MMTF fields as JSON, N, C-alpha, C and O atoms, coordinates in Angstrom:
{
  "mmtfVersion": "1.0.0",
  "mmtfProducer": "UNKNOWN",
  "numBonds": 459,
  "numAtoms": 460,
  "numGroups": 115,
  "numChains": 1,
  "numModels": 1,
  "chainsPerModel": [1],
  "groupsPerChain": [115],
  "chainIdList": ["A"],
  "bondAtomList": [4, 2, 8, 6, 12, 10, 16, 14, 20, 18, 24, 22, 28, 26, 32, 30, 36, 34, 40, 38, 44, 42, 48, 46, 52, 50, 56, 54, 60, 58, 64, 62, 68, 66, 72, 70, 76, 74, 80, 78, 84, 82, 88, 86, 92, 90, 96, 94, 100, 98, 104, 102, 108, 106, 112, 110, 116, 114, 120, 118, 124, 122, 128, 126, 132, 130, 136, 134, 140, 138, 144, 142, 148, 146, 152, 150, 156, 154, 160, 158, 164, 162, 168, 166, 172, 170, 176, 174, 180, 178, 184, 182, 188, 186, 192, 190, 196, 194, 200, 198, 204, 202, 208, 206, 212, 210, 216, 214, 220, 218, 224, 222, 228, 226, 232, 230, 236, 234, 240, 238, 244, 242, 248, 246, 252, 250, 256, 254, 260, 258, 264, 262, 268, 266, 272, 270, 276, 274, 280, 278, 284, 282, 288, 286, 292, 290, 296, 294, 300, 298, 304, 302, 308, 306, 312, 310, 316, 314, 320, 318, 324, 322, 328, 326, 332, 330, 336, 334, 340, 338, 344, 342, 348, 346, 352, 350, 356, 354, 360, 358, 364, 362, 368, 366, 372, 370, 376, 374, 380, 378, 384, 382, 388, 386, 392, 390, 396, 394, 400, 398, 404, 402, 408, 406, 412, 410, 416, 414, 420, 418, 424, 422, 428, 426, 432, 430, 436, 434, 440, 438, 444, 442, 448, 446, 452, 450, 456, 454],
  "bondOrderList": [1, 1, 1, 1, 1, 1, 1, 1, 1, 1, 1, 1, 1, 1, 1, 1, 1, 1, 1, 1, 1, 1, 1, 1, 1, 1, 1, 1, 1, 1, 1, 1, 1, 1, 1, 1, 1, 1, 1, 1, 1, 1, 1, 1, 1, 1, 1, 1, 1, 1, 1, 1, 1, 1, 1, 1, 1, 1, 1, 1, 1, 1, 1, 1, 1, 1, 1, 1, 1, 1, 1, 1, 1, 1, 1, 1, 1, 1, 1, 1, 1, 1, 1, 1, 1, 1, 1, 1, 1, 1, 1, 1, 1, 1, 1, 1, 1, 1, 1, 1, 1, 1, 1, 1, 1, 1, 1, 1, 1, 1, 1, 1, 1, 1],
  "groupList": [{"groupName": "MET", "atomNameList": ["N", "CA", "C", "O"], "elementList": ["N", "C", "C", "O"], "formalChargeList": [0, 0, 0, 0], "bondAtomList": [1, 0, 2, 1, 3, 2], "bondOrderList": [1, 1, 2], "singleLetterCode": "M", "chemCompType": "L-PEPTIDE LINKING"}, {"groupName": "ARG", "atomNameList": ["N", "CA", "C", "O"], "elementList": ["N", "C", "C", "O"], "formalChargeList": [0, 0, 0, 0], "bondAtomList": [1, 0, 2, 1, 3, 2], "bondOrderList": [1, 1, 2], "singleLetterCode": "R", "chemCompType": "L-PEPTIDE LINKING"}, {"groupName": "VAL", "atomNameList": ["N", "CA", "C", "O"], "elementList": ["N", "C", "C", "O"], "formalChargeList": [0, 0, 0, 0], "bondAtomList": [1, 0, 2, 1, 3, 2], "bondOrderList": [1, 1, 2], "singleLetterCode": "V", "chemCompType": "L-PEPTIDE LINKING"}, {"groupName": "THR", "atomNameList": ["N", "CA", "C", "O"], "elementList": ["N", "C", "C", "O"], "formalChargeList": [0, 0, 0, 0], "bondAtomList": [1, 0, 2, 1, 3, 2], "bondOrderList": [1, 1, 2], "singleLetterCode": "T", "chemCompType": "L-PEPTIDE LINKING"}, {"groupName": "GLY", "atomNameList": ["N", "CA", "C", "O"], "elementList": ["N", "C", "C", "O"], "formalChargeList": [0, 0, 0, 0], "bondAtomList": [1, 0, 2, 1, 3, 2], "bondOrderList": [1, 1, 2], "singleLetterCode": "G", "chemCompType": "PEPTIDE LINKING"}, {"groupName": "ILE", "atomNameList": ["N", "CA", "C", "O"], "elementList": ["N", "C", "C", "O"], "formalChargeList": [0, 0, 0, 0], "bondAtomList": [1, 0, 2, 1, 3, 2], "bondOrderList": [1, 1, 2], "singleLetterCode": "I", "chemCompType": "L-PEPTIDE LINKING"}, {"groupName": "PRO", "atomNameList": ["N", "CA", "C", "O"], "elementList": ["N", "C", "C", "O"], "formalChargeList": [0, 0, 0, 0], "bondAtomList": [1, 0, 2, 1, 3, 2], "bondOrderList": [1, 1, 2], "singleLetterCode": "P", "chemCompType": "L-PEPTIDE LINKING"}, {"groupName": "GLN", "atomNameList": ["N", "CA", "C", "O"], "elementList": ["N", "C", "C", "O"], "formalChargeList": [0, 0, 0, 0], "bondAtomList": [1, 0, 2, 1, 3, 2], "bondOrderList": [1, 1, 2], "singleLetterCode": "Q", "chemCompType": "L-PEPTIDE LINKING"}, {"groupName": "LEU", "atomNameList": ["N", "CA", "C", "O"], "elementList": ["N", "C", "C", "O"], "formalChargeList": [0, 0, 0, 0], "bondAtomList": [1, 0, 2, 1, 3, 2], "bondOrderList": [1, 1, 2], "singleLetterCode": "L", "chemCompType": "L-PEPTIDE LINKING"}, {"groupName": "ASN", "atomNameList": ["N", "CA", "C", "O"], "elementList": ["N", "C", "C", "O"], "formalChargeList": [0, 0, 0, 0], "bondAtomList": [1, 0, 2, 1, 3, 2], "bondOrderList": [1, 1, 2], "singleLetterCode": "N", "chemCompType": "L-PEPTIDE LINKING"}, {"groupName": "ALA", "atomNameList": ["N", "CA", "C", "O"], "elementList": ["N", "C", "C", "O"], "formalChargeList": [0, 0, 0, 0], "bondAtomList": [1, 0, 2, 1, 3, 2], "bondOrderList": [1, 1, 2], "singleLetterCode": "A", "chemCompType": "L-PEPTIDE LINKING"}, {"groupName": "GLU", "atomNameList": ["N", "CA", "C", "O"], "elementList": ["N", "C", "C", "O"], "formalChargeList": [0, 0, 0, 0], "bondAtomList": [1, 0, 2, 1, 3, 2], "bondOrderList": [1, 1, 2], "singleLetterCode": "E", "chemCompType": "L-PEPTIDE LINKING"}, {"groupName": "SER", "atomNameList": ["N", "CA", "C", "O"], "elementList": ["N", "C", "C", "O"], "formalChargeList": [0, 0, 0, 0], "bondAtomList": [1, 0, 2, 1, 3, 2], "bondOrderList": [1, 1, 2], "singleLetterCode": "S", "chemCompType": "L-PEPTIDE LINKING"}, {"groupName": "TYR", "atomNameList": ["N", "CA", "C", "O"], "elementList": ["N", "C", "C", "O"], "formalChargeList": [0, 0, 0, 0], "bondAtomList": [1, 0, 2, 1, 3, 2], "bondOrderList": [1, 1, 2], "singleLetterCode": "Y", "chemCompType": "L-PEPTIDE LINKING"}, {"groupName": "HIS", "atomNameList": ["N", "CA", "C", "O"], "elementList": ["N", "C", "C", "O"], "formalChargeList": [0, 0, 0, 0], "bondAtomList": [1, 0, 2, 1, 3, 2], "bondOrderList": [1, 1, 2], "singleLetterCode": "H", "chemCompType": "L-PEPTIDE LINKING"}, {"groupName": "LYS", "atomNameList": ["N", "CA", "C", "O"], "elementList": ["N", "C", "C", "O"], "formalChargeList": [0, 0, 0, 0], "bondAtomList": [1, 0, 2, 1, 3, 2], "bondOrderList": [1, 1, 2], "singleLetterCode": "K", "chemCompType": "L-PEPTIDE LINKING"}, {"groupName": "ASP", "atomNameList": ["N", "CA", "C", "O"], "elementList": ["N", "C", "C", "O"], "formalChargeList": [0, 0, 0, 0], "bondAtomList": [1, 0, 2, 1, 3, 2], "bondOrderList": [1, 1, 2], "singleLetterCode": "D", "chemCompType": "L-PEPTIDE LINKING"}, {"groupName": "TRP", "atomNameList": ["N", "CA", "C", "O"], "elementList": ["N", "C", "C", "O"], "formalChargeList": [0, 0, 0, 0], "bondAtomList": [1, 0, 2, 1, 3, 2], "bondOrderList": [1, 1, 2], "singleLetterCode": "W", "chemCompType": "L-PEPTIDE LINKING"}, {"groupName": "CYS", "atomNameList": ["N", "CA", "C", "O"], "elementList": ["N", "C", "C", "O"], "formalChargeList": [0, 0, 0, 0], "bondAtomList": [1, 0, 2, 1, 3, 2], "bondOrderList": [1, 1, 2], "singleLetterCode": "C", "chemCompType": "L-PEPTIDE LINKING"}],
  "groupTypeList": [0, 1, 2, 1, 3, 4, 5, 6, 1, 7, 2, 8, 3, 9, 1, 8, 10, 10, 8, 2, 11, 7, 4, 2, 8, 12, 1, 11, 6, 13, 1, 11, 6, 4, 12, 1, 2, 1, 14, 11, 13, 1, 8, 3, 11, 15, 4, 8, 16, 8, 17, 6, 2, 8, 2, 10, 2, 8, 4, 17, 4, 16, 1, 13, 8, 10, 16, 10, 11, 4, 12, 6, 2, 12, 2, 3, 14, 1, 16, 18, 4, 10, 11, 2, 1, 10, 11, 8, 1, 18, 10, 16, 4, 14, 16, 2, 3, 1, 0, 1, 16, 2, 2, 6, 4, 6, 4, 6, 4, 10, 1, 1, 1, 2, 12],
  "groupIdList": [1, 2, 3, 4, 5, 6, 7, 8, 9, 10, 11, 12, 13, 14, 15, 16, 17, 18, 19, 20, 21, 22, 23, 24, 25, 26, 27, 28, 29, 30, 31, 32, 33, 34, 35, 36, 37, 38, 39, 40, 41, 42, 43, 44, 45, 46, 47, 48, 49, 50, 51, 52, 53, 54, 55, 56, 57, 58, 59, 60, 61, 62, 63, 64, 65, 66, 67, 68, 69, 70, 71, 72, 73, 74, 75, 76, 77, 78, 79, 80, 81, 82, 83, 84, 85, 86, 87, 88, 89, 90, 91, 92, 93, 94, 95, 96, 97, 98, 99, 100, 101, 102, 103, 104, 105, 106, 107, 108, 109, 110, 111, 112, 113, 114, 115],
  "secStructList": [7, 2, 2, 2, 2, 6, 7, 7, 2, 2, 2, 2, 2, 2, 2, 2, 2, 2, 2, 2, 2, 6, 6, 1, 3, 3, 3, 3, 3, 3, 7, 7, 6, 6, 1, 7, 7, 3, 3, 3, 3, 3, 3, 7, 2, 2, 2, 2, 6, 6, 2, 2, 2, 2, 2, 2, 2, 2, 2, 2, 2, 2, 2, 2, 6, 7, 5, 6, 6, 5, 7, 1, 7, 7, 7, 5, 7, 6, 6, 6, 7, 7, 5, 7, 7, 7, 7, 3, 3, 7, 6, 6, 1, 7, 3, 3, 7, 7, 4, 4, 4, 7, 7, 7, 7, 7, 7, 6, 6, 7, 7, 7, 7, 7, 7],
  "xCoordList": [-12.929, -11.918, -11.855, -11.729, -11.944, -11.864, -13.026, -12.841, -14.222, -15.402, -15.295, -15.613, -14.856, -14.755, -13.705, -13.879, -12.619, -11.535, -11.626, -11.043, -12.348, -12.429, -11.165, -10.994, -10.288, -9.015, -9.259, -10.045, -8.605, -8.756, -8.293, -7.35, -8.957, -8.686, -7.207, -6.628, -6.588, -5.193, -4.247, -3.266, -4.523, -3.687, -3.782, -2.765, -5.004, -5.184, -4.477, -3.792, -4.639, -3.99, -2.48, -1.85, -1.903, -0.448, 0.014, 1.04, -0.739, -0.339, -0.464, 0.409, -1.545, -1.698, -0.596, -0.046, -0.277, 0.788, 2.126, 2.904, 2.397, 3.647, 3.686, 4.734, 2.561, 2.516, 2.677, 3.29, 2.134, 2.336, 3.802, 4.406, 4.375, 5.782, 6.722, 7.732, 6.394, 7.221, 6.936, 7.605, 5.948, 5.654, 4.794, 4.729, 4.123, 3.251, 1.872, 1.231, 1.425, 0.143, 0.367, 1.353, -0.557, -0.587, -1.936, -2.934, -1.952, -3.162, -3.715, -3.073, -4.915, -5.483, -6.762, -7.647, -6.869, -8.084, -9.24, -9.03, -10.447, -11.661, -12.767, -12.672, -13.816, -14.946, -16.24, -16.414, -17.137, -18.475, -19.285, -19.072, -20.213, -20.993, -21.625, -22.282, -21.404, -21.976, -21.226, -21.67, -20.108, -19.34, -17.982, -17.556, -17.317, -15.964, -14.968, -15.298, -13.779, -12.724, -12.329, -12.102, -12.256, -11.797, -10.61, -10.264, -9.997, -8.851, -9.078, -9.646, -8.621, -8.624, -7.181, -6.323, -6.936, -5.595, -5.561, -6.408, -4.568, -4.409, -3.038, -2.058, -2.99, -1.707, -0.827, -1.294, 0.421, 1.404, 1.97, 1.547, 2.912, 3.582, 4.245, 4.191, 4.863, 5.491, 4.442, 4.687, 3.287, 2.202, 1.648, 1.358, 1.5, 0.991, 1.936, 1.498, 3.226, 4.19, 3.984, 4.529, 3.202, 2.865, 1.7, 1.367, 1.087, -0.087, 0.15, -0.696, 1.248, 1.461, 1.525, 1.073, 2.085, 2.148, 0.733, 0.398, -0.09, -1.462, -2.266, -3.053, -2.077, -2.765, -2.303, -3.112, -1.009, -0.493, -1.072, -1.45, -1.146, -1.715, -3.207, -3.71, -3.907, -5.318, -5.484, -6.38, -4.632, -4.689, -4.428, -5.082, -3.476, -3.194, -4.413, -4.796, -5.018, -6.211, -7.363, -8.096, -7.533, -8.593, -8.378, -9.335, -7.136, -6.84, -7.027, -7.535, -6.617, -6.578, -7.599, -7.874, -8.163, -9.008, -10.433, -11.276, -10.716, -12.033, -13.129, -12.908, -14.307, -15.48, -15.9, -15.402, -16.813, -17.312, -17.93, -17.909, -18.482, -19.092, -18.047, -18.364, -16.8, -15.733, -15.157, -15.501, -14.296, -13.583, -14.522, -15.44, -14.304, -15.115, -14.67, -15.36, -13.526, -12.991, -12.537, -11.945, -12.814, -12.265, -11.612, -12.062, -10.555, -9.9, -9.924, -9.543, -10.376, -10.507, -9.874, -9.743, -9.491, -8.909, -10.024, -11.031, -9.835, -10.864, -11.25, -12.425, -10.274, -10.55, -11.334, -12.197, -11.05, -11.692, -12.519, -13.302, -12.353, -13.109, -12.531, -13.122, -11.38, -10.763, -10.147, -9.751, -10.073, -9.465, -7.993, -7.29, -7.545, -6.141, -5.493, -6.047, -4.328, -3.597, -2.099, -1.634, -1.371, 0.081, 0.742, 0.361, 1.721, 2.501, 3.962, 4.308, 4.819, 6.255, 6.887, 6.539, 7.827, 8.533, 9.953, 10.158, 10.923, 12.308, 12.552, 11.719, 13.697, 14.029, 14.136, 14.017, 14.36, 14.424, 13.057, 12.951, 12.004, 10.65, 10.11, 9.021, 10.835, 10.343, 9.379, 9.657, 8.245, 7.322, 7.96, 8.549, 7.847, 8.349, 7.127, 6.397, 6.909, 5.706, 5.967, 5.036, 7.227, 7.55, 8.591, 9.581, 8.361, 9.289, 10.695, 11.678, 10.8, 12.106, 12.904, 14.085, 12.282, 12.984, 13.687, 14.318, 13.575, 14.184, 15.318, 15.161, 16.461, 17.629, 17.947, 18.373, 17.74, 18.105, 19.613, 20.284, 20.128, 21.548, 21.79, 20.869, 23.006, 23.302, 23.155, 23.558, 22.576, 22.397, 23.534, 24.463, 23.452, 24.547, 24.717, 25.792, 23.686, 23.805, 24.175, 24.249, 24.41, 24.75, 26.111, 27.03, 26.219, 27.486, 27.891, 27.044, 29.168, 29.684, 29.539, 29.935, 28.963, 28.766, 30.096, 30.874, 30.349, 31.595, 31.266, 30.355, 32.012, 31.757, 32.614, 32.527],
  "yCoordList": [-95.801, -96.692, -97.97, -99.072, -97.806, -98.96, -99.91, -101.127, -99.362, -100.192, -100.946, -102.134, -100.277, -100.915, -102.011, -103.003, -101.843, -102.821, -103.892, -104.966, -103.608, -104.554, -104.586, -105.486, -103.625, -103.579, -103.05, -102.121, -103.623, -103.103, -101.65, -101.241, -100.885, -99.444, -99.165, -98.285, -99.884, -99.604, -99.922, -99.207, -100.968, -101.311, -100.207, -99.776, -99.746, -98.664, -97.397, -96.735, -97.064, -95.876, -95.946, -94.974, -97.101, -97.262, -97.162, -96.545, -97.764, -97.733, -96.337, -95.897, -95.634, -94.261, -93.367, -92.527, -93.545, -92.749, -93.004, -92.072, -94.254, -94.572, -93.916, -93.422, -93.904, -93.27, -91.756, -91.135, -91.158, -89.721, -89.464, -88.531, -90.291, -90.125, -90.243, -89.543, -91.12, -91.315, -90.281, -90.277, -89.404, -88.354, -88.797, -88.098, -89.954, -90.441, -89.792, -89.5, -89.569, -88.926, -87.71, -87.635, -86.754, -85.658, -85.725, -86.164, -85.292, -85.321, -83.904, -83.001, -83.711, -82.373, -82.252, -83.102, -81.203, -81.028, -80.499, -79.767, -80.877, -80.32, -80.396, -81.156, -79.604, -79.617, -79.457, -78.5, -80.406, -80.274, -79.415, -79.486, -78.603, -77.728, -78.504, -79.527, -77.984, -78.595, -79.804, -80.432, -80.148, -81.317, -80.904, -79.759, -81.847, -81.597, -81.644, -82.109, -81.168, -81.208, -82.667, -83.426, -83.031, -84.364, -84.179, -83.059, -85.286, -85.226, -86.159, -87.241, -85.717, -86.588, -86.743, -85.914, -87.813, -88.092, -87.828, -88.307, -87.06, -86.726, -87.174, -87.134, -87.603, -87.976, -86.743, -85.693, -86.875, -85.83, -86.052, -86.972, -85.224, -85.45, -86.825, -87.543, -87.178, -88.492, -89.587, -90.589, -89.404, -90.373, -90.441, -91.524, -89.283, -89.254, -89.965, -90.511, -89.963, -90.678, -92.193, -92.919, -92.672, -94.102, -94.476, -95.655, -93.497, -93.757, -94.857, -95.744, -94.849, -95.938, -97.31, -98.303, -97.365, -98.632, -99.091, -100.265, -98.164, -98.508, -98.976, -99.917, -98.335, -98.759, -100.151, -100.964, -100.433, -101.761, -102.823, -103.902, -102.532, -103.487, -103.688, -104.807, -102.628, -102.74, -103.658, -104.502, -103.5, -104.368, -105.819, -106.714, -106.067, -107.428, -108.005, -109.151, -107.205, -107.655, -107.94, -108.91, -107.107, -107.335, -108.666, -109.377, -108.988, -110.222, -111.472, -112.487, -111.396, -112.601, -112.658, -113.744, -111.535, -111.535, -111.018, -111.188, -110.402, -109.79, -110.849, -111.963, -110.486, -111.346, -111.471, -110.748, -112.387, -112.586, -111.308, -111.082, -110.471, -109.202, -108.178, -107.211, -108.394, -107.462, -106.757, -107.058, -105.836, -105.085, -104.151, -103.584, -103.984, -103.03, -101.578, -100.645, -101.394, -100.049, -99.972, -100.915, -98.854, -98.632, -97.263, -96.335, -97.148, -95.856, -95.531, -96.344, -94.334, -93.907, -92.535, -91.752, -92.269, -90.983, -89.936, -90.11, -88.861, -87.824, -87.249, -86.977, -87.068, -86.412, -87.276, -86.764, -88.581, -89.405, -90.561, -91.166, -90.876, -91.958, -93.347, -94.33, -93.445, -94.758, -95.279, -94.504, -96.605, -97.26, -96.857, -96.731, -96.659, -96.367, -97.639, -98.317, -97.963, -99.145, -98.839, -97.939, -99.614, -99.437, -100.216, -101.35, -99.609, -100.259, -99.952, -98.889, -100.889, -100.694, -100.284, -100.792, -99.349, -98.857, -98.52, -97.928, -98.887, -98.55, -97.059, -96.384, -96.572, -95.153, -94.741, -93.555, -95.697, -95.391, -95.476, -95.293, -95.753, -95.733, -97.071, -97.116, -98.16, -99.474, -100.041, -99.979, -100.595, -101.265, -102.55, -103.301, -102.803, -104.027, -104.856, -104.52, -105.937, -106.734, -108.071, -108.709, -108.502, -109.792, -109.604, -108.898, -110.236, -110.128, -110.569, -109.988, -111.576, -112.109, -111.133, -111.368, -110.047, -109.035, -108.004, -107.072, -108.175, -107.25, -107.961, -109.097, -107.295, -107.869, -107.036, -105.887, -107.609, -106.872, -106.899, -107.849, -105.888, -105.829, -104.802, -104.08, -104.72, -103.744, -102.322, -102.009, -101.483, -100.082, -99.226, -99.737, -97.929, -97.04, -96.99, -96.635, -97.336, -97.313, -98.662, -98.796, -99.663, -100.995, -100.98, -100.281, -101.746, -101.869, -103.332, -104.212, -103.589, -104.956, -105.459, -104.789, -106.654, -107.248, -107.714, -108.388, -107.347, -107.736, -108.874, -108.754, -109.978, -111.13, -111.088, -111.979],
  "zCoordList": [110.688, 110.153, 110.995, 110.46, 112.307, 113.192, 112.956, 112.939, 112.774, 112.556, 111.232, 111.169, 110.19, 108.862, 108.808, 108.099, 109.547, 109.488, 110.565, 110.422, 111.636, 112.745, 113.592, 114.414, 113.402, 114.127, 115.554, 115.736, 116.546, 117.912, 118.014, 117.336, 118.857, 118.996, 119.267, 118.629, 120.189, 120.539, 119.385, 119.178, 118.643, 117.491, 116.444, 115.9, 116.16, 115.188, 115.667, 114.888, 116.927, 117.496, 117.321, 116.903, 117.643, 117.513, 116.062, 115.776, 115.152, 113.738, 113.154, 112.405, 113.49, 113.002, 113.578, 112.867, 114.855, 115.475, 114.785, 114.578, 114.429, 113.737, 112.362, 111.945, 111.652, 110.331, 110.439, 109.57, 111.497, 111.728, 112.059, 111.529, 112.935, 113.329, 112.13, 112.06, 111.195, 110.003, 108.909, 107.875, 109.128, 108.155, 106.986, 105.975, 107.1, 106.032, 106.147, 105.138, 107.375, 107.653, 108.53, 109.263, 108.453, 109.42, 110.138, 109.567, 111.375, 112.195, 112.247, 112.783, 111.685, 111.558, 112.385, 112.28, 113.209, 114.008, 113.158, 112.19, 113.529, 112.932, 113.975, 114.938, 113.776, 114.701, 113.917, 113.163, 114.107, 113.539, 114.499, 115.709, 113.988, 114.864, 116.027, 115.832, 117.241, 118.43, 118.947, 119.908, 118.34, 118.758, 119.3, 119.145, 119.934, 120.437, 119.272, 118.181, 119.512, 118.499, 118.264, 119.206, 117.012, 116.615, 115.679, 115.304, 115.311, 114.394, 113.229, 113.373, 112.067, 110.893, 110.44, 110.742, 109.716, 109.224, 107.732, 106.978, 107.324, 105.901, 105.428, 106.173, 104.173, 103.593, 103.423, 102.981, 103.769, 103.523, 102.114, 101.414, 101.702, 100.411, 100.4, 99.401, 101.507, 101.621, 101.464, 100.793, 102.071, 101.948, 100.539, 100.032, 99.904, 98.527, 97.567, 96.555, 97.878, 97.038, 97.087, 96.255, 98.054, 98.135, 97.209, 97.084, 96.57, 95.735, 94.694, 94.575, 93.935, 92.979, 93.648, 93.077, 94.852, 95.587, 95.945, 95.791, 96.422, 96.796, 95.588, 95.695, 94.451, 93.221, 92.806, 92.36, 92.948, 92.614, 93.55, 93.095, 94.842, 95.801, 95.514, 95.621, 95.154, 94.786, 93.58, 93.562, 92.58, 91.401, 91.753, 91.216, 92.652, 93.104, 93.82, 93.583, 94.695, 95.408, 94.467, 94.661, 93.45, 92.459, 91.737, 91.433, 91.472, 90.742, 91.601, 91.123, 92.869, 93.688, 94.825, 95.333, 95.234, 96.422, 96.215, 97.097, 95.092, 94.891, 94.831, 94.356, 95.317, 95.213, 93.758, 92.895, 93.492, 92.128, 91.564, 90.354, 92.453, 92.005, 91.577, 90.886, 91.99, 91.628, 92.832, 93.975, 92.564, 93.601, 94.358, 93.764, 95.664, 96.413, 96.189, 96.601, 95.54, 95.292, 93.845, 93.319, 93.211, 91.874, 91.849, 92.52, 91.073, 90.892, 89.41, 88.568, 89.115, 87.723, 87.531, 88.472, 86.31, 85.934, 85.906, 85.22, 86.649, 86.76, 85.386, 85.138, 84.505, 83.223, 82.245, 81.532, 82.195, 81.161, 81.712, 80.979, 83.006, 83.605, 83.406, 83.853, 82.74, 82.523, 83.817, 84.687, 83.928, 85.086, 85.205, 84.202, 86.428, 86.702, 87.218, 88.085, 86.691, 87.151, 87.128, 86.428, 87.912, 87.989, 86.859, 86.57, 86.233, 85.184, 85.426, 85.942, 85.05, 85.217, 83.895, 82.829, 83.996, 82.811, 83.239, 84.299, 82.435, 82.769, 82.482, 81.876, 82.927, 82.761, 81.296, 80.987, 80.38, 78.953, 78.276, 77.063, 79.063, 78.518, 78.04, 77.468, 78.257, 77.83, 78.872, 80.07, 78.423, 79.331, 79.835, 79.057, 81.116, 81.729, 82.099, 83.032, 81.365, 81.563, 82.239, 82.73, 82.27, 82.881, 83.976, 83.789, 85.11, 86.229, 85.829, 86.29, 84.987, 84.589, 83.723, 83.464, 83.273, 82.49, 83.382, 82.882, 84.686, 85.642, 86.358, 86.806, 86.467, 87.123, 88.367, 88.25, 89.563, 90.778, 90.994, 90.592, 91.61, 91.922, 92.999, 93.381, 93.498, 94.545, 94.015, 92.894, 94.84, 94.485, 95.036, 95.662, 94.798, 95.223, 96.744, 97.226, 97.499, 98.955, 99.549, 100.771, 98.712, 99.203, 99.883, 99.456, 100.923, 101.655, 101.694, 101.844, 101.561, 101.625, 103.054, 104.008, 103.184, 104.492, 105.067, 104.393, 106.324, 106.988, 107.959, 108.779, 107.86, 108.74, 109.965, 110.81]
}
């Protein structure tokens, strides 16, 4: 991972440790025959819940950052092979296609700011 991203070892170590601490990743030991014990990082349930976010970011990158040849990564549905993409839908099942069709407001955990 470090070689592919070009990230310094200590920065990667700190970021992976933070993701483990937050429960997004788990650190699992493994050993290849004749080698020392190493660790791999696996997504936890909490991490897997980020999948729609990752697909949305991938779609954004494909639109704005991909080379002329296309995206370096594709995600497809295992059963049919069709492209997977993130789509927004309200709780009543309506597709939300325009940002202006969404109205943000305070949620149930919002607290009034005290000055």
